[in-house]
The first five atom37 places (N, CA, C, CB, O) and aatype in JSON, in Angstrom:
{
  "aatype": [12, 16, 11, 9, 10, 13, 14, 16, 3, 13, 15, 14, 7, 15, 0, 3, 0, 12, 1, 19, 0, 19, 1, 12, 0, 1, 6, 0, 11, 0, 11, 9, 19, 19, 0, 8, 0, 17, 5, 9, 14, 0, 10, 0, 18, 7, 15, 6, 14, 13, 15, 12, 0, 14, 0, 10, 12, 5, 16, 12, 15, 3, 3, 0, 11, 8, 0, 10, 0, 7, 19, 19, 3, 6, 10, 11, 11, 5, 7, 10, 6, 0, 16, 7, 2, 12, 15, 16, 7, 19, 15, 17, 15, 1, 10, 0, 6, 9, 0, 3, 0, 3, 14, 6, 9, 5, 10, 9, 19, 12, 7, 16, 8, 7, 1, 16],
  "atom_mask": [
    [1, 1, 1, 1, 1],
    [1, 1, 1, 1, 1],
    [1, 1, 1, 1, 1],
    [1, 1, 1, 1, 1],
    [1, 1, 1, 1, 1],
    [1, 1, 1, 1, 1],
    [1, 1, 1, 1, 1],
    [1, 1, 1, 1, 1],
    [1, 1, 1, 1, 1],
    [1, 1, 1, 1, 1],
    [1, 1, 1, 1, 1],
    [1, 1, 1, 1, 1],
    [1, 1, 1, 0, 1],
    [1, 1, 1, 1, 1],
    [1, 1, 1, 1, 1],
    [1, 1, 1, 1, 1],
    [1, 1, 1, 1, 1],
    [1, 1, 1, 1, 1],
    [1, 1, 1, 1, 1],
    [1, 1, 1, 1, 1],
    [1, 1, 1, 1, 1],
    [1, 1, 1, 1, 1],
    [1, 1, 1, 1, 1],
    [1, 1, 1, 1, 1],
    [1, 1, 1, 1, 1],
    [1, 1, 1, 1, 1],
    [1, 1, 1, 1, 1],
    [1, 1, 1, 1, 1],
    [1, 1, 1, 1, 1],
    [1, 1, 1, 1, 1],
    [1, 1, 1, 1, 1],
    [1, 1, 1, 1, 1],
    [1, 1, 1, 1, 1],
    [1, 1, 1, 1, 1],
    [1, 1, 1, 1, 1],
    [1, 1, 1, 1, 1],
    [1, 1, 1, 1, 1],
    [1, 1, 1, 1, 1],
    [1, 1, 1, 1, 1],
    [1, 1, 1, 1, 1],
    [1, 1, 1, 1, 1],
    [1, 1, 1, 1, 1],
    [1, 1, 1, 1, 1],
    [1, 1, 1, 1, 1],
    [1, 1, 1, 1, 1],
    [1, 1, 1, 0, 1],
    [1, 1, 1, 1, 1],
    [1, 1, 1, 1, 1],
    [1, 1, 1, 1, 1],
    [1, 1, 1, 1, 1],
    [1, 1, 1, 1, 1],
    [1, 1, 1, 1, 1],
    [1, 1, 1, 1, 1],
    [1, 1, 1, 1, 1],
    [1, 1, 1, 1, 1],
    [1, 1, 1, 1, 1],
    [1, 1, 1, 1, 1],
    [1, 1, 1, 1, 1],
    [1, 1, 1, 1, 1],
    [1, 1, 1, 1, 1],
    [1, 1, 1, 1, 1],
    [1, 1, 1, 1, 1],
    [1, 1, 1, 1, 1],
    [1, 1, 1, 1, 1],
    [1, 1, 1, 1, 1],
    [1, 1, 1, 1, 1],
    [1, 1, 1, 1, 1],
    [1, 1, 1, 1, 1],
    [1, 1, 1, 1, 1],
    [1, 1, 1, 0, 1],
    [1, 1, 1, 1, 1],
    [1, 1, 1, 1, 1],
    [1, 1, 1, 1, 1],
    [1, 1, 1, 1, 1],
    [1, 1, 1, 1, 1],
    [1, 1, 1, 1, 1],
    [1, 1, 1, 1, 1],
    [1, 1, 1, 1, 1],
    [1, 1, 1, 0, 1],
    [1, 1, 1, 1, 1],
    [1, 1, 1, 1, 1],
    [1, 1, 1, 1, 1],
    [1, 1, 1, 1, 1],
    [1, 1, 1, 0, 1],
    [1, 1, 1, 1, 1],
    [1, 1, 1, 1, 1],
    [1, 1, 1, 1, 1],
    [1, 1, 1, 1, 1],
    [1, 1, 1, 0, 1],
    [1, 1, 1, 1, 1],
    [1, 1, 1, 1, 1],
    [1, 1, 1, 1, 1],
    [1, 1, 1, 1, 1],
    [1, 1, 1, 1, 1],
    [1, 1, 1, 1, 1],
    [1, 1, 1, 1, 1],
    [1, 1, 1, 1, 1],
    [1, 1, 1, 1, 1],
    [1, 1, 1, 1, 1],
    [1, 1, 1, 1, 1],
    [1, 1, 1, 1, 1],
    [1, 1, 1, 1, 1],
    [1, 1, 1, 1, 1],
    [1, 1, 1, 1, 1],
    [1, 1, 1, 1, 1],
    [1, 1, 1, 1, 1],
    [1, 1, 1, 1, 1],
    [1, 1, 1, 1, 1],
    [1, 1, 1, 1, 1],
    [1, 1, 1, 1, 1],
    [1, 1, 1, 0, 1],
    [1, 1, 1, 1, 1],
    [1, 1, 1, 1, 1],
    [1, 1, 1, 0, 1],
    [1, 1, 1, 1, 1],
    [1, 1, 1, 1, 1]
  ],
  "atom_positions": [
    [[0.86, -1.17, 0.0], [0.0, 0.0, 0.0], [0.9, 1.23, 0.0], [-0.98, 0.0, 1.23], [1.83, 1.33, 0.81]],
    [[0.64, 2.17, -0.9], [1.47, 3.35, -1.03], [0.92, 4.55, -0.27], [1.63, 3.69, -2.49], [1.64, 5.23, 0.46]],
    [[-0.39, 4.81, -0.46], [-1.02, 5.97, 0.18], [-2.37, 5.59, 0.75], [-1.16, 7.14, -0.8], [-3.1, 4.76, 0.21]],
    [[-2.69, 6.25, 1.86], [-4.0, 6.11, 2.48], [-4.65, 7.48, 2.44], [-3.9, 5.57, 3.95], [-4.05, 8.48, 2.84]],
    [[-5.89, 7.54, 1.97], [-6.66, 8.77, 2.0], [-7.43, 8.79, 3.31], [-7.62, 8.9, 0.77], [-8.19, 7.86, 3.6]],
    [[-7.23, 9.84, 4.1], [-7.93, 10.0, 5.36], [-8.77, 11.27, 5.3], [-6.93, 10.04, 6.55], [-8.26, 12.36, 5.56]],
    [[-10.06, 11.14, 4.96], [-10.95, 12.31, 4.97], [-11.31, 12.65, 6.41], [-12.23, 12.04, 4.13], [-11.52, 11.76, 7.23]],
    [[-11.37, 13.93, 6.72], [-11.72, 14.33, 8.07], [-12.69, 15.5, 8.06], [-10.47, 14.7, 8.86], [-12.62, 16.39, 7.2]],
    [[-13.61, 15.48, 9.04], [-14.45, 16.65, 9.29], [-14.11, 17.22, 10.67], [-15.97, 16.28, 9.2], [-14.83, 18.07, 11.19]],
    [[-13.0, 16.73, 11.25], [-12.46, 17.17, 12.52], [-13.36, 16.79, 13.71], [-12.26, 18.67, 12.5], [-13.28, 17.41, 14.77]],
    [[-14.21, 15.79, 13.52], [-15.12, 15.33, 14.56], [-14.46, 14.22, 15.38], [-16.46, 14.83, 13.94], [-13.41, 13.71, 15.0]],
    [[-15.08, 13.84, 16.51], [-14.56, 12.69, 17.27], [-14.5, 11.41, 16.44], [-15.43, 12.46, 18.51], [-13.57, 10.62, 16.59]],
    [[-15.47, 11.2, 15.56], [-15.43, 10.02, 14.69], [-14.23, 10.04, 13.77], [0.0, 0.0, 0.0], [-13.64, 8.99, 13.5]],
    [[-13.86, 11.22, 13.3], [-12.66, 11.34, 12.46], [-11.4, 11.07, 13.27], [-12.59, 12.73, 11.82], [-10.45, 10.47, 12.77]],
    [[-11.39, 11.52, 14.51], [-10.22, 11.27, 15.38], [-10.03, 9.77, 15.58], [-10.38, 11.98, 16.74], [-8.9, 9.28, 15.58]],
    [[-11.13, 9.05, 15.76], [-11.05, 7.58, 15.9], [-10.49, 6.96, 14.62], [-12.44, 6.98, 16.22], [-9.63, 6.08, 14.68]],
    [[-10.98, 7.42, 13.48], [-10.52, 6.89, 12.19], [-9.05, 7.22, 11.97], [-11.37, 7.45, 11.04], [-8.32, 6.43, 11.37]],
    [[-8.61, 8.38, 12.45], [-7.21, 8.76, 12.27], [-6.3, 7.77, 12.99], [-6.97, 10.19, 12.79], [-5.23, 7.43, 12.48]],
    [[-6.69, 7.31, 14.17], [-5.88, 6.33, 14.88], [-5.72, 5.04, 14.05], [-6.51, 6.01, 16.26], [-4.65, 4.44, 14.02]],
    [[-6.8, 4.65, 13.39], [-6.74, 3.46, 12.54], [-5.84, 3.73, 11.33], [-8.17, 3.04, 12.07], [-5.02, 2.89, 10.96]],
    [[-6.0, 4.9, 10.71], [-5.18, 5.24, 9.55], [-3.7, 5.28, 9.92], [-5.6, 6.61, 8.97], [-2.85, 4.82, 9.16]],
    [[-3.39, 5.82, 11.09], [-2.0, 5.89, 11.55], [-1.44, 4.48, 11.73], [-1.9, 6.67, 12.89], [-0.33, 4.18, 11.26]],
    [[-2.19, 3.62, 12.38], [-1.73, 2.24, 12.59], [-1.48, 1.54, 11.25], [-2.77, 1.45, 13.42], [-0.45, 0.88, 11.07]],
    [[-2.4, 1.7, 10.33], [-2.27, 1.05, 9.03], [-1.1, 1.63, 8.23], [-3.57, 1.18, 8.24], [-0.38, 0.9, 7.56]],
    [[-0.92, 2.95, 8.31], [0.18, 3.59, 7.58], [1.53, 3.12, 8.12], [0.08, 5.12, 7.69], [2.46, 2.87, 7.35]],
    [[1.62, 2.99, 9.43], [2.87, 2.49, 10.03], [3.16, 1.06, 9.56], [2.79, 2.54, 11.58], [4.28, 0.73, 9.16]],
    [[2.14, 0.22, 9.61], [2.33, -1.19, 9.22], [2.72, -1.32, 7.75], [1.05, -1.99, 9.49], [3.54, -2.17, 7.4]],
    [[2.13, -0.49, 6.91], [2.38, -0.59, 5.46], [3.46, 0.35, 4.97], [1.11, -0.31, 4.71], [3.84, 0.32, 3.8]],
    [[3.98, 1.21, 5.88], [4.94, 2.25, 5.49], [4.35, 3.13, 4.38], [6.27, 1.6, 5.01], [5.02, 3.47, 3.4]],
    [[3.09, 3.47, 4.56], [2.36, 4.26, 3.57], [2.3, 5.74, 3.97], [0.94, 3.71, 3.38], [2.44, 6.08, 5.14]],
    [[2.11, 6.58, 2.98], [1.88, 8.01, 3.2], [0.39, 8.2, 3.51], [2.32, 8.86, 1.95], [-0.44, 7.37, 3.14]],
    [[0.07, 9.3, 4.19], [-1.33, 9.63, 4.46], [-1.66, 10.95, 3.78], [-1.61, 9.7, 5.99], [-0.94, 11.94, 3.94]],
    [[-2.75, 10.96, 3.03], [-3.29, 12.18, 2.45], [-4.51, 12.55, 3.28], [-3.66, 12.0, 0.91], [-5.52, 11.85, 3.27]],
    [[-4.41, 13.65, 4.01], [-5.51, 14.12, 4.84], [-6.34, 15.07, 3.99], [-4.99, 14.83, 6.16], [-5.83, 16.05, 3.46]],
    [[-7.63, 14.77, 3.87], [-8.49, 15.58, 3.0], [-9.68, 16.12, 3.78], [-8.97, 14.76, 1.8], [-10.25, 15.45, 4.65]],
    [[-10.04, 17.34, 3.44], [-11.24, 17.95, 4.01], [-11.94, 18.7, 2.89], [-10.89, 18.91, 5.21], [-11.33, 19.5, 2.18]],
    [[-13.23, 18.43, 2.73], [-14.04, 19.13, 1.74], [-15.23, 19.74, 2.47], [-14.52, 18.17, 0.58], [-15.84, 19.09, 3.31]],
    [[-15.55, 20.97, 2.16], [-16.67, 21.62, 2.83], [-17.5, 22.4, 1.82], [-16.18, 22.55, 3.95], [-17.04, 22.78, 0.74]],
    [[-18.73, 22.62, 2.21], [-19.65, 23.42, 1.41], [-20.69, 24.04, 2.33], [-20.33, 22.56, 0.29], [-20.85, 23.61, 3.47]],
    [[-21.38, 25.03, 1.84], [-22.51, 25.6, 2.57], [-23.67, 24.63, 2.37], [-22.87, 27.07, 2.08], [-24.03, 24.34, 1.23]],
    [[-24.28, 24.12, 3.46], [-25.38, 23.16, 3.3], [-26.53, 23.73, 2.48], [-25.89, 22.72, 4.67], [-26.85, 24.91, 2.58]],
    [[-27.14, 22.87, 1.67], [-28.26, 23.3, 0.82], [-29.39, 23.88, 1.66], [-28.78, 22.12, -0.01], [-30.1, 24.77, 1.19]],
    [[-29.58, 23.41, 2.88], [-30.64, 23.94, 3.73], [-30.46, 25.42, 4.03], [-30.69, 23.16, 5.03], [-31.43, 26.11, 4.33]],
    [[-29.22, 25.91, 3.94], [-28.97, 27.33, 4.2], [-29.56, 28.21, 3.11], [-27.47, 27.58, 4.31], [-29.8, 29.39, 3.33]],
    [[-29.81, 27.64, 1.95], [-30.3, 28.42, 0.83], [-31.79, 28.72, 0.92], [-30.0, 27.7, -0.46], [-32.23, 29.8, 0.54]],
    [[-32.57, 27.78, 1.43], [-34.01, 27.97, 1.44], [-34.53, 28.11, 0.03], [0.0, 0.0, 0.0], [-34.0, 27.5, -0.9]],
    [[-35.56, 28.91, -0.14], [-36.13, 29.11, -1.48], [-35.56, 30.34, -2.16], [-37.64, 29.22, -1.39], [-35.84, 30.59, -3.33]],
    [[-34.78, 31.11, -1.44], [-34.19, 32.33, -1.99], [-32.73, 32.07, -2.36], [-34.31, 33.5, -0.98], [-32.06, 31.25, -1.74]],
    [[-32.24, 32.78, -3.36], [-30.81, 32.65, -3.66], [-29.98, 33.05, -2.44], [-30.42, 33.53, -4.88], [-30.31, 34.01, -1.75]],
    [[-28.93, 32.3, -2.19], [-28.12, 32.52, -1.0], [-26.8, 33.16, -1.39], [-27.88, 31.2, -0.24], [-26.13, 32.7, -2.32]],
    [[-26.44, 34.2, -0.7], [-25.16, 34.85, -0.94], [-24.49, 35.09, 0.41], [-25.34, 36.19, -1.73], [-24.94, 35.91, 1.2]],
    [[-23.43, 34.36, 0.65], [-22.7, 34.53, 1.9], [-21.68, 35.63, 1.71], [-22.02, 33.2, 2.34], [-21.01, 35.71, 0.68]],
    [[-21.56, 36.47, 2.71], [-20.59, 37.55, 2.65], [-19.2, 36.98, 2.39], [-20.61, 38.38, 3.96], [-18.81, 35.99, 3.02]],
    [[-18.45, 37.59, 1.49], [-17.11, 37.08, 1.18], [-16.22, 36.95, 2.42], [-16.44, 37.98, 0.17], [-15.42, 36.02, 2.52]],
    [[-16.35, 37.86, 3.37], [-15.52, 37.8, 4.58], [-15.83, 36.55, 5.39], [-15.74, 39.05, 5.44], [-14.93, 35.91, 5.93]],
    [[-17.12, 36.18, 5.47], [-17.5, 34.99, 6.21], [-17.0, 33.73, 5.5], [-19.03, 34.93, 6.4], [-16.51, 32.8, 6.14]],
    [[-17.13, 33.71, 4.18], [-16.62, 32.57, 3.4], [-15.12, 32.42, 3.61], [-16.94, 32.76, 1.9], [-14.62, 31.31, 3.76]],
    [[-14.4, 33.55, 3.61], [-12.95, 33.5, 3.81], [-12.61, 33.0, 5.2], [-12.33, 34.88, 3.58], [-11.67, 32.22, 5.36]],
    [[-13.36, 33.43, 6.19], [-13.12, 32.97, 7.57], [-13.33, 31.47, 7.66], [-14.06, 33.7, 8.55], [-12.52, 30.77, 8.28]],
    [[-14.41, 30.96, 7.06], [-14.67, 29.52, 7.09], [-13.56, 28.75, 6.39], [-16.02, 29.21, 6.42], [-13.12, 27.71, 6.88]],
    [[-13.1, 29.25, 5.27], [-12.02, 28.61, 4.53], [-10.72, 28.63, 5.34], [-11.82, 29.29, 3.17], [-10.03, 27.62, 5.42]],
    [[-10.41, 29.76, 5.93], [-9.19, 29.88, 6.73], [-9.24, 28.94, 7.93], [-9.01, 31.33, 7.21], [-8.23, 28.3, 8.26]],
    [[-10.4, 28.84, 8.59], [-10.54, 27.94, 9.74], [-10.31, 26.48, 9.32], [-11.92, 28.09, 10.38], [-9.64, 25.73, 10.02]],
    [[-10.88, 26.1, 8.19], [-10.72, 24.73, 7.7], [-9.26, 24.46, 7.35], [-11.62, 24.48, 6.49], [-8.73, 23.39, 7.67]],
    [[-8.6, 25.41, 6.69], [-7.18, 25.25, 6.34], [-6.33, 25.09, 7.6], [-6.69, 26.45, 5.51], [-5.42, 24.27, 7.65]],
    [[-6.63, 25.89, 8.61], [-5.88, 25.84, 9.87], [-6.06, 24.48, 10.54], [-6.33, 26.98, 10.82], [-5.09, 23.87, 11.0]],
    [[-7.3, 24.0, 10.61], [-7.58, 22.71, 11.22], [-6.9, 21.58, 10.45], [-9.1, 22.46, 11.3], [-6.33, 20.67, 11.05]],
    [[-6.95, 21.64, 9.13], [-6.31, 20.61, 8.29], [-4.8, 20.62, 8.51], [-6.63, 20.84, 6.8], [-4.19, 19.56, 8.64]],
    [[-4.21, 21.79, 8.55], [-2.76, 21.88, 8.78], [-2.4, 21.3, 10.14], [-2.29, 23.36, 8.68], [-1.35, 20.68, 10.3]],
    [[-3.27, 21.5, 11.13], [-3.02, 20.94, 12.45], [-3.0, 19.42, 12.44], [0.0, 0.0, 0.0], [-2.16, 18.81, 13.11]],
    [[-3.9, 18.8, 11.68], [-3.94, 17.34, 11.58], [-2.68, 16.84, 10.87], [-5.21, 16.86, 10.83], [-2.05, 15.88, 11.31]],
    [[-2.31, 17.5, 9.77], [-1.11, 17.1, 9.03], [0.12, 17.23, 9.92], [-0.94, 17.96, 7.75], [0.97, 16.33, 9.95]],
    [[0.22, 18.34, 10.66], [1.37, 18.53, 11.56], [1.42, 17.46, 12.63], [1.3, 19.91, 12.21], [2.51, 16.97, 12.97]],
    [[0.28, 17.08, 13.18], [0.23, 16.04, 14.2], [0.74, 14.71, 13.64], [-1.21, 15.87, 14.74], [1.49, 14.0, 14.32]],
    [[0.34, 14.38, 12.43], [0.81, 13.13, 11.81], [2.32, 13.17, 11.57], [0.07, 12.88, 10.49], [3.02, 12.18, 11.77]],
    [[2.81, 14.32, 11.14], [4.26, 14.46, 10.91], [5.03, 14.33, 12.22], [4.57, 15.82, 10.24], [6.11, 13.74, 12.25]],
    [[4.47, 14.86, 13.31], [5.12, 14.73, 14.62], [5.2, 13.27, 15.05], [4.37, 15.56, 15.67], [6.07, 12.88, 15.82]],
    [[4.27, 12.48, 14.54], [4.27, 11.04, 14.85], [5.19, 10.25, 13.91], [2.85, 10.49, 14.75], [5.25, 9.02, 13.97]],
    [[5.92, 10.98, 13.06], [6.89, 10.34, 12.18], [6.33, 9.82, 10.87], [0.0, 0.0, 0.0], [6.98, 9.05, 10.17]],
    [[5.12, 10.24, 10.53], [4.5, 9.78, 9.29], [4.67, 10.83, 8.19], [3.02, 9.48, 9.5], [4.79, 12.02, 8.46]],
    [[4.67, 10.36, 6.95], [4.68, 11.27, 5.82], [3.23, 11.61, 5.49], [5.42, 10.65, 4.57], [2.44, 10.73, 5.13]],
    [[2.88, 12.89, 5.62], [1.49, 13.3, 5.44], [1.41, 14.6, 4.66], [0.79, 13.46, 6.8], [2.26, 15.48, 4.79]],
    [[0.36, 14.69, 3.85], [0.06, 15.92, 3.11], [-1.41, 16.24, 3.32], [0.4, 15.77, 1.59], [-2.2, 15.38, 3.72]],
    [[-1.77, 17.48, 3.03], [-3.16, 17.91, 3.16], [-3.77, 18.26, 1.83], [0.0, 0.0, 0.0], [-3.07, 18.66, 0.89]],
    [[-5.09, 18.11, 1.75], [-5.82, 18.45, 0.53], [-7.17, 19.01, 0.95], [-5.99, 17.19, -0.41], [-8.03, 18.27, 1.43]],
    [[-7.36, 20.31, 0.78], [-8.62, 20.94, 1.14], [-9.33, 21.41, -0.12], [-8.4, 22.11, 2.11], [-8.71, 21.96, -1.03]],
    [[-10.64, 21.2, -0.15], [-11.42, 21.65, -1.3], [-12.82, 22.02, -0.85], [-11.46, 20.56, -2.39], [-13.24, 21.72, 0.27]],
    [[-13.53, 22.67, -1.74], [-14.92, 23.0, -1.47], [-15.79, 22.23, -2.45], [-15.18, 24.53, -1.59], [-15.4, 21.95, -3.58]],
    [[-16.97, 21.89, -1.98], [-17.91, 21.14, -2.79], [-18.53, 20.02, -1.99], [0.0, 0.0, 0.0], [-18.29, 19.9, -0.79]],
    [[-19.32, 19.22, -2.63], [-19.98, 18.09, -1.98], [-18.9, 17.11, -1.54], [-21.01, 17.39, -2.94], [-18.12, 16.63, -2.35]],
    [[-18.86, 16.83, -0.24], [-17.76, 16.07, 0.34], [-17.51, 14.74, -0.36], [-18.02, 15.81, 1.8], [-16.38, 14.48, -0.79]],
    [[-18.53, 13.91, -0.5], [-18.31, 12.58, -1.08], [-17.79, 12.68, -2.51], [-19.61, 11.77, -1.05], [-16.97, 11.88, -2.94]],
    [[-18.28, 13.68, -3.24], [-17.87, 13.85, -4.63], [-16.41, 14.31, -4.71], [-18.78, 14.85, -5.36], [-15.62, 13.78, -5.5]],
    [[-16.06, 15.28, -3.9], [-14.69, 15.79, -3.91], [-13.71, 14.7, -3.46], [-14.58, 17.02, -2.99], [-12.63, 14.57, -4.04]],
    [[-14.09, 13.93, -2.44], [-13.2, 12.87, -1.95], [-13.02, 11.78, -3.0], [-13.75, 12.27, -0.66], [-11.92, 11.24, -3.15]],
    [[-14.08, 11.45, -3.71], [-13.96, 10.47, -4.79], [-13.04, 10.99, -5.88], [-15.36, 10.14, -5.39], [-12.25, 10.22, -6.44]],
    [[-13.12, 12.27, -6.2], [-12.24, 12.87, -7.2], [-10.78, 12.82, -6.77], [-12.66, 14.32, -7.48], [-9.89, 12.54, -7.57]],
    [[-10.54, 13.09, -5.48], [-9.17, 13.04, -4.95], [-8.62, 11.62, -5.09], [-9.14, 13.5, -3.47], [-7.49, 11.42, -5.55]],
    [[-9.42, 10.64, -4.69], [-8.98, 9.25, -4.78], [-8.76, 8.82, -6.23], [-10.02, 8.33, -4.13], [-7.79, 8.14, -6.54]],
    [[-9.65, 9.23, -7.12], [-9.51, 8.86, -8.53], [-8.3, 9.51, -9.18], [-10.77, 9.26, -9.29], [-7.69, 8.93, -10.09]],
    [[-7.94, 10.71, -8.73], [-6.85, 11.46, -9.35], [-5.47, 10.94, -8.97], [-6.95, 12.91, -8.99], [-4.48, 11.24, -9.65]],
    [[-5.39, 10.17, -7.89], [-4.08, 9.69, -7.43], [-4.07, 8.17, -7.39], [-3.75, 10.28, -6.03], [-4.62, 7.57, -6.46]],
    [[-3.46, 7.53, -8.38], [-3.46, 6.06, -8.43], [-2.7, 5.41, -7.27], [-2.86, 5.61, -9.74], [-2.84, 4.2, -7.05]],
    [[-1.91, 6.17, -6.54], [-1.2, 5.6, -5.39], [-2.11, 5.43, -4.17], [-0.02, 6.49, -5.02], [-1.77, 4.69, -3.25]],
    [[-3.27, 6.11, -4.16], [-4.21, 5.94, -3.06], [-4.9, 4.6, -3.24], [-5.25, 7.12, -2.99], [-5.62, 4.37, -4.21]],
    [[-4.66, 3.73, -2.27], [-5.2, 2.38, -2.36], [-6.21, 2.06, -1.27], [-4.09, 1.39, -2.31], [-6.82, 0.99, -1.28]],
    [[-6.38, 2.98, -0.32], [-7.28, 2.74, 0.79], [-7.82, 4.07, 1.3], [-6.57, 1.97, 1.92], [-7.1, 5.07, 1.33]],
    [[-9.08, 4.07, 1.69], [-9.69, 5.24, 2.32], [-10.1, 4.83, 3.71], [-10.91, 5.78, 1.5], [-10.84, 3.85, 3.89]],
    [[-9.64, 5.56, 4.72], [-9.99, 5.28, 6.11], [-10.72, 6.52, 6.62], [-8.7, 4.93, 7.0], [-10.16, 7.61, 6.71]],
    [[-12.0, 6.32, 6.96], [-12.78, 7.47, 7.43], [-13.75, 7.05, 8.53], [-13.54, 8.11, 6.27], [-14.15, 5.9, 8.63]],
    [[-14.11, 8.02, 9.35], [-15.06, 7.78, 10.42], [-16.48, 7.9, 9.9], [0.0, 0.0, 0.0], [-16.72, 8.32, 8.77]],
    [[-17.41, 7.51, 10.76], [-18.81, 7.61, 10.4], [-19.64, 7.87, 11.65], [-19.29, 6.34, 9.68], [-19.29, 7.46, 12.76]],
    [[-20.74, 8.54, 11.43], [-21.71, 8.73, 12.51], [-22.75, 7.61, 12.46], [-22.4, 10.12, 12.39], [-23.57, 7.48, 13.37]],
    [[-22.72, 6.82, 11.4], [-23.67, 5.72, 11.26], [-25.05, 6.16, 10.82], [0.0, 0.0, 0.0], [-26.02, 5.4, 10.95]],
    [[-25.16, 7.37, 10.29], [-26.47, 7.88, 9.88], [-26.8, 7.55, 8.43], [-26.52, 9.38, 10.07], [-27.96, 7.36, 8.08]],
    [[-25.77, 7.47, 7.59], [-26.01, 7.16, 6.18], [-24.96, 6.2, 5.66], [-26.01, 8.45, 5.33], [-24.99, 5.82, 4.49]]
  ]
}
């Protein structure tokens, strides 16, 4: 195994999955690609066109970048080779695109709330 894709939403479920990804990466000597994709939920739009203030959008993006960098730094402190990948859009779609774009990604380790 060359690379493991670890999608995170920075939740407790993701933290649990990260422990599994770390263990598997150590055993396989694999790299970890930490990915986070976010979007404004469709429910926020209602029936009217939705326009979020650019400053708020930038704050949300900056917060996500900061959190992602923190996860990557934590993995590096543990001696693993890790990179980050942040994008906007529908999470499952963006994560599938990330996995499809990199043939070295052979496994996806992610947490779940068990809702879907």
